[in-house]
Structure formats: C-alpha cells, structure tokens
C-alpha positions as CSV (number, residue, x, y, z in Angstrom):
1,X,-1.1,-3.5,0.1
2,X,1.3,-1.1,0.3
3,X,3.9,-0.2,3.0
4,X,7.2,2.3,2.1
5,X,7.5,5.6,4.8
6,X,4.1,4.2,4.0
7,X,0.9,4.8,5.9
8,X,-0.3,1.2,6.2
9,X,2.9,-0.6,6.8
10,X,6.7,-0.2,6.1
11,X,7.5,-1.5,2.7
12,X,11.2,-0.8,2.1
13,X,13.0,-3.7,0.7
14,X,16.1,-5.2,2.2
15,X,17.7,-7.2,-0.6
16,X,20.3,-8.9,1.6
17,X,20.6,-12.6,2.1
18,X,18.0,-12.6,4.9
19,X,15.4,-10.9,2.7
20,X,16.1,-13.3,-0.2
21,X,15.6,-16.3,2.1
22,X,12.3,-14.7,3.4
23,X,11.1,-14.1,-0.2
24,X,12.0,-17.7,-1.1
25,X,10.1,-19.0,1.9
26,X,7.1,-16.9,1.1
27,X,7.0,-18.2,-2.5
28,X,7.0,-21.8,-1.1
29,X,4.4,-20.8,1.4
30,X,2.1,-19.4,-1.2
31,X,0.5,-22.7,-2.2
32,X,-2.9,-23.3,-3.8
33,X,-5.5,-20.8,-2.9
34,X,-8.1,-18.5,-4.5
35,X,-10.3,-15.6,-3.6
36,X,-14.1,-15.6,-3.5
37,X,-13.9,-11.8,-4.2
38,X,-10.7,-11.3,-6.2
39,X,-9.0,-8.0,-6.9
40,X,-10.8,-5.8,-4.3
41,X,-14.1,-5.9,-6.2
42,X,-17.5,-4.9,-4.7
43,X,-20.3,-5.2,-7.2
44,X,-19.4,-3.1,-10.3
45,X,-16.6,-1.3,-8.4
46,X,-12.9,-2.2,-8.7
47,X,-10.8,-0.6,-6.0
48,X,-7.3,-0.4,-7.5
49,X,-4.3,-1.3,-5.4
50,X,-3.3,2.1,-4.0
51,X,0.4,3.2,-3.9
52,X,0.7,5.2,-0.7
53,X,-1.6,3.2,1.7
54,X,-3.1,-0.2,1.9
55,X,-6.3,-0.9,-0.1
56,X,-9.4,-2.8,1.2
57,X,-8.8,-6.0,-0.9
58,X,-8.2,-9.3,0.9
59,X,-6.9,-11.3,-2.0
60,X,-4.0,-13.4,-3.4
61,X,-1.5,-10.8,-4.6
62,X,2.2,-9.9,-5.0
63,X,3.3,-6.3,-5.7
64,X,6.5,-4.3,-6.3
65,X,6.4,-0.6,-5.4
66,X,9.1,2.0,-6.1
67,X,9.5,5.7,-5.1
68,X,12.0,8.3,-6.1
69,X,12.1,11.8,-4.6
70,X,14.5,14.8,-4.8
71,X,14.9,17.5,-2.2
72,X,16.9,20.8,-2.6
73,X,19.0,21.6,0.5
74,X,21.7,24.1,1.3
75,X,24.3,21.3,0.9
76,X,23.0,20.3,-2.5
77,X,20.4,17.9,-3.9
78,X,19.2,15.0,-1.7
79,X,17.8,11.9,-3.4
80,X,15.7,9.2,-1.8
81,X,15.0,5.9,-3.5
82,X,12.6,3.3,-2.0
83,X,11.9,-0.2,-3.2
84,X,9.3,-2.5,-1.6
85,X,7.7,-5.9,-2.2
86,X,4.5,-7.2,-0.6
87,X,2.6,-10.4,-0.9
88,X,-0.5,-12.1,0.6
89,X,-2.1,-15.5,0.7
90,X,-5.7,-16.3,1.4
91,X,-6.2,-18.6,4.4
92,X,-10.0,-18.5,3.9
93,X,-12.1,-16.5,1.5
94,X,-12.0,-13.5,4.0
95,X,-8.7,-13.9,5.8
96,X,-5.2,-13.5,4.4
97,X,-1.6,-13.8,5.7
98,X,1.0,-11.6,4.2
99,X,4.4,-9.9,4.4
100,X,6.1,-6.6,3.5
101,X,9.8,-6.0,2.9
102,X,11.3,-2.6,2.1
103,X,14.5,-0.6,1.6
104,X,15.0,3.2,1.6
105,X,18.2,4.9,0.7
106,X,18.9,8.6,1.1
107,X,22.0,10.1,-0.6
108,X,23.4,13.6,-0.9
109,X,22.3,16.9,0.6
110,X,23.8,18.3,3.8
111,X,23.2,15.1,5.9
112,X,25.0,11.8,6.2
113,X,23.8,9.1,3.8
114,X,21.2,6.9,5.4
115,X,19.8,3.4,4.8
116,X,16.6,2.0,6.3
117,X,15.3,-1.6,6.0
118,X,12.0,-2.9,7.2
119,X,10.0,-6.1,7.2
120,X,6.8,-7.2,8.7
121,X,4.2,-10.0,8.7
122,X,0.5,-9.3,9.0
123,X,-2.9,-10.9,9.1
124,X,-5.8,-9.2,7.2
125,X,-9.5,-9.8,7.4
126,X,-12.5,-8.6,5.4
127,X,-14.9,-7.0,7.9
128,X,-17.7,-5.7,5.7
129,X,-18.9,-6.2,2.2
130,X,-22.0,-4.8,0.3
131,X,-21.8,-5.6,-3.4
132,X,-25.0,-3.7,-4.3
133,X,-23.8,-0.5,-2.5
134,X,-20.2,-1.0,-3.6
135,X,-18.7,-0.9,-0.1
136,X,-15.8,-2.8,1.3
137,X,-14.0,-2.6,4.7
138,X,-11.0,-4.7,6.0
139,X,-8.7,-4.6,8.9
140,X,-5.1,-5.9,9.5
141,X,-2.7,-6.4,12.3
142,X,1.1,-6.6,11.7
143,X,4.4,-6.9,13.5
144,X,7.6,-5.6,12.1
145,X,11.2,-4.5,12.5
146,X,12.7,-1.3,11.1
147,X,16.4,-0.8,11.1
148,X,18.3,2.4,10.3
149,X,22.0,2.9,9.6
150,X,23.7,6.3,9.7
151,X,27.4,6.3,8.6
152,X,29.6,7.4,11.5
153,X,26.7,7.2,14.0
154,X,25.8,3.5,14.0
155,X,22.7,1.4,13.8
156,X,19.3,1.5,15.4
157,X,16.4,-0.9,15.2
158,X,12.9,-0.9,16.5
159,X,10.0,-3.3,16.8
160,X,6.6,-2.0,15.8
161,X,3.0,-3.2,16.0
162,X,1.0,-2.2,13.0
163,X,-2.9,-2.1,13.3
164,X,-4.9,-0.6,10.4
165,X,-8.3,-0.4,8.9
166,X,-9.0,0.3,5.2
167,X,-12.2,1.0,3.3
168,X,-13.7,1.6,-0.1
169,X,-17.0,3.1,-1.2
170,X,-18.3,3.6,-4.7
171,X,-21.3,5.6,-5.9
172,X,-22.4,3.4,-8.8
173,X,-25.9,2.9,-7.3
174,X,-26.9,6.6,-7.2
175,X,-30.2,7.5,-8.9
176,X,-30.3,8.5,-12.6
177,X,-30.5,12.2,-11.7
178,X,-27.0,11.9,-10.3
179,X,-25.6,9.5,-13.0
180,X,-22.5,11.8,-13.4
181,X,-21.5,10.7,-9.9
182,X,-21.5,6.9,-10.6
183,X,-17.8,6.6,-11.8
184,X,-16.5,8.1,-8.6
185,X,-15.3,6.1,-5.6
186,X,-13.3,6.8,-2.5
187,X,-10.8,4.6,-0.7
188,X,-8.9,5.2,2.5
189,X,-6.8,3.9,5.3
190,X,-5.9,4.7,8.9
191,X,-2.9,2.9,10.3
192,X,-0.8,3.2,13.4
193,X,2.9,2.5,13.8
194,X,3.4,1.7,17.5
195,X,7.0,1.1,18.7
196,X,7.3,-1.7,21.3
197,X,11.0,-1.3,22.0
198,X,14.3,-0.4,20.4
199,X,18.0,-1.1,20.4
200,X,20.3,1.7,19.3
201,X,23.9,2.8,18.8
202,X,22.8,6.0,17.1
203,X,23.0,9.3,19.1
204,X,20.2,9.6,21.6
205,X,18.4,12.4,19.8
206,X,18.2,10.4,16.6
207,X,17.1,7.3,18.4
208,X,14.4,9.2,20.3
209,X,13.1,10.7,17.1
210,X,12.6,7.3,15.6
211,X,11.0,5.7,18.7
212,X,7.7,7.7,18.4
213,X,4.2,6.4,17.7
214,X,3.0,7.6,14.3
215,X,-0.4,7.7,12.7
216,X,-0.4,7.1,8.9
217,X,-3.6,8.0,7.2
218,X,-4.8,8.8,3.7
219,X,-7.6,8.6,1.1
220,X,-8.0,8.4,-2.6
221,X,-10.6,9.8,-5.0
222,X,-11.0,7.3,-7.9
223,X,-12.8,7.5,-11.3
224,X,-13.8,4.2,-12.9
225,X,-14.0,4.3,-16.7
226,X,-16.3,1.2,-16.5
227,X,-19.3,3.3,-15.7
228,X,-18.9,5.1,-19.1
229,X,-19.1,1.9,-21.0
230,X,-21.8,-0.5,-22.1
231,X,-20.5,-3.1,-19.6
232,X,-22.2,-1.2,-16.8
233,X,-26.0,-1.7,-16.2
234,X,-27.4,0.7,-13.5
235,X,-28.9,-1.2,-10.5
236,X,-27.5,-4.6,-11.5
237,X,-24.5,-6.6,-10.3
238,X,-22.0,-7.2,-13.1
239,X,-22.0,-10.4,-15.2
240,X,-18.2,-10.5,-15.1
241,X,-15.4,-8.9,-13.1
242,X,-15.0,-5.2,-13.9
243,X,-11.4,-5.6,-15.1
244,X,-9.7,-4.3,-18.2
245,X,-10.1,-0.6,-17.5
246,X,-8.3,2.6,-16.6
247,X,-8.9,4.2,-13.2
248,X,-7.6,7.8,-12.8
249,X,-7.1,8.7,-9.2
250,X,-5.7,11.2,-6.7
251,X,-4.2,9.9,-3.5
252,X,-3.7,12.0,-0.4
253,X,-1.2,10.6,2.2
254,X,-0.3,12.0,5.6
255,X,2.0,11.0,8.5
256,X,1.3,12.4,11.9
257,X,4.0,11.5,14.6
258,X,3.0,12.0,18.2
259,X,4.2,15.4,19.3
260,X,5.5,16.3,15.9
261,X,4.3,18.0,12.7
262,X,2.1,16.3,10.1
263,X,3.6,15.9,6.6
264,X,1.6,14.9,3.6
265,X,1.5,14.6,-0.2
266,X,-1.1,14.8,-3.0
267,X,-0.4,12.2,-5.6
268,X,-2.3,12.3,-8.9
269,X,-2.0,9.3,-11.1
270,X,-3.6,6.5,-13.1
271,X,-4.0,2.7,-12.9
272,X,-4.7,0.2,-15.5
273,X,-6.1,-3.2,-14.5
274,X,-5.9,-6.3,-16.6
275,X,-6.9,-9.9,-15.9
276,X,-3.7,-10.9,-14.1
277,X,-2.0,-7.6,-13.3
278,X,-2.3,-3.9,-12.5
279,X,0.1,-1.1,-13.4
280,X,-0.1,2.3,-11.7
281,X,2.0,5.4,-11.7
282,X,1.6,8.7,-9.9
283,X,3.4,12.0,-9.2
284,X,4.3,13.0,-5.6
285,X,3.5,16.6,-4.7
286,X,4.1,17.7,-1.1
287,X,1.2,19.8,0.3
288,X,2.0,19.7,4.1
289,X,5.6,19.9,5.3
290,X,8.7,19.3,3.2
291,X,7.6,22.0,0.8
292,X,11.1,22.0,-0.8
293,X,10.5,18.6,-2.5
294,X,10.2,18.7,-6.2
295,X,6.8,17.8,-7.7
296,X,8.5,15.7,-10.3
297,X,9.0,12.9,-7.8
298,X,7.2,9.7,-9.0
299,X,6.0,6.4,-7.6
300,X,5.3,3.3,-9.6
301,X,3.6,0.0,-8.7
302,X,3.2,-3.4,-10.4
303,X,0.6,-5.7,-8.8
304,X,0.0,-9.3,-9.8
305,X,-3.3,-11.2,-9.1
306,X,-1.8,-14.6,-8.4
307,X,-5.0,-16.6,-8.5
308,X,-5.6,-15.5,-12.1
309,X,-1.9,-15.5,-13.1
310,X,-1.4,-19.1,-12.0
311,X,-4.8,-20.7,-11.5
312,X,-3.5,-24.2,-11.6
313,X,-1.2,-23.5,-8.7
314,X,-3.3,-21.0,-6.7
315,X,-6.6,-22.9,-6.8
316,X,-8.2,-22.4,-3.4
317,X,-7.7,-20.9,0.1
318,X,-5.2,-22.7,2.3
319,X,-7.7,-23.7,4.9
320,X,-10.6,-24.6,2.5
321,X,-11.9,-28.1,2.4
C-alpha cells in the first residue's frame, strides 16, 4: 500500500487523539489471519511494496512511509514533511480490509504554513493471478476524508471516493535467448481521487482548487537479484518464497487533476526484502512540473509482513473456517 499526495490513496498521518484511537482499534481488529500468497509473490517474482503508489499484493501488512522535500522559492526555502501509516488484514485469501492515515506539513517559503491530514478505509481484492507467467492484478475501493488547515484562512475538509487498480508483471519465463530480461519486472497503478462533497472556511479559490477530481497514476521498473542466483530455475515454480534479496527499482509517479497540469517525479531507489520485513529508500526527482524541487529529496518505507512476523497471532484469514 501506499497513500501520501500519493497516487493510490492519501497516506498522511494525523497523530492526534483520533488517529491514535483509530490505530489502536486497527491493532485490535487485526486478529488471526494469513495469506495464501504472502508478500505480493507470483511464481518466482516478488513485487516489492512500492513507495509512491499501491502495489498489487493482497496480504497482511503494516507499513510506515516518510517523505521529505525542499523547494526554493522567492521567499526562501519551503520544506514539506509527510508521514503515513497503512495496514491491511485478510478477510479471505484474496480479499483484505485496510486503512491509511497520513499527515503532511509544509513550512517556509513565500506561502503560509499548511497542515493536511487524511484517513481512509478500503477493501482490496486479488483479481488475477498467474504464477507461471508472473502476473498479478488487484483492485481496491476506498472512502476517506482529507482536511487542510491554512493559518489565517481557516480549515477545509473534503470526502473522497478512491477506486484503484494495480498490477505486476515479471519476465522470468522468457526463453533462454532472452535470459538477460528475466530479472526485470514492471508494476503499476491507476487510481482516482473523486471528491463527493466539502465543507470549508478557507477562501473560495483555495477551496475550489482542492475540490477537484484527480487521477493518480504511476509505474515502476524493477530488477530482481533472485534471477542471478542459484535459487532460480528457469521454467519452474520456486521451492520457497523468493525473499532475502535486493530489488533495485525506478518508480515514476504522476498526478493529473481535472482541468489542471500534470505533475510527476522519477524516483530511483532500492528495496531489501527479508522474511518478516522490507526496507526501501528512493530519491525524488521532479520531471514534470515543480522543476524547482531539489533532487536530494528522499522517501523511506518500512513494511512488515505480519503473518510471518507474528504467525501465532496472525494464523488465518478472518473469514476462513
């Protein structure tokens, strides 16, 4: 998962009392369950948890995502810090129920400081799986609230519907003549943020700018080191999960508001996946719009596989018999 001005869903953490209660309730709610296809795996292919959009995995997971950016403006340097958490629980082997919480803070520059908080709940389903051909497709539908506070102007909030579809495709089954292509894979997401209504005390122009449908989309080119090891046998499904490996990747993320200009970033990085967790870090390099942002901006993610982390607690899907 991944929300965050995030393409799949907002994931900016509100650490107030309401959010703390929500997290506590979610932890209680995440009772015993497991995944028939843990960690977003299709055959020999592991699709790492992406940082700028949702990945195709339908699994038991909990993640923390952070982002820091700096922008040079005429009034000085503007800094943005985002923090988000997300979790999901399997209802069945192919259905999950989850949540996203997020917070974004913007300070400095020639604009008033701004704070944005968001939260949503979603249901996610695995729509297609082909282990031999390393393909995986999932879809989700969420409902959330995004609130913004601008000092001196007031508050605004909006309710949004969040449909999305995510996919992953690996090339580990190509013929021997194209064996150099086997480590490569691609993952992507197309998600919509559809406002259903808003309440605002912010100036009309600012409120109108927020209450616009936005398409979030992106894709990632991934390179699995497993295919350069003795653990990979061409044409055969793996004997064990393809964990414990590095996955270099480049993510491309875009936001396209209706009637507005598309903005986007290229984000080179690397993930390491272990048995119970994944750690990923990437740079943020604007390529469409916001060209003044420094390429030194960075995003970090820590993802936990809850079924492997606490198997005695998370033993089976909630609705399994």
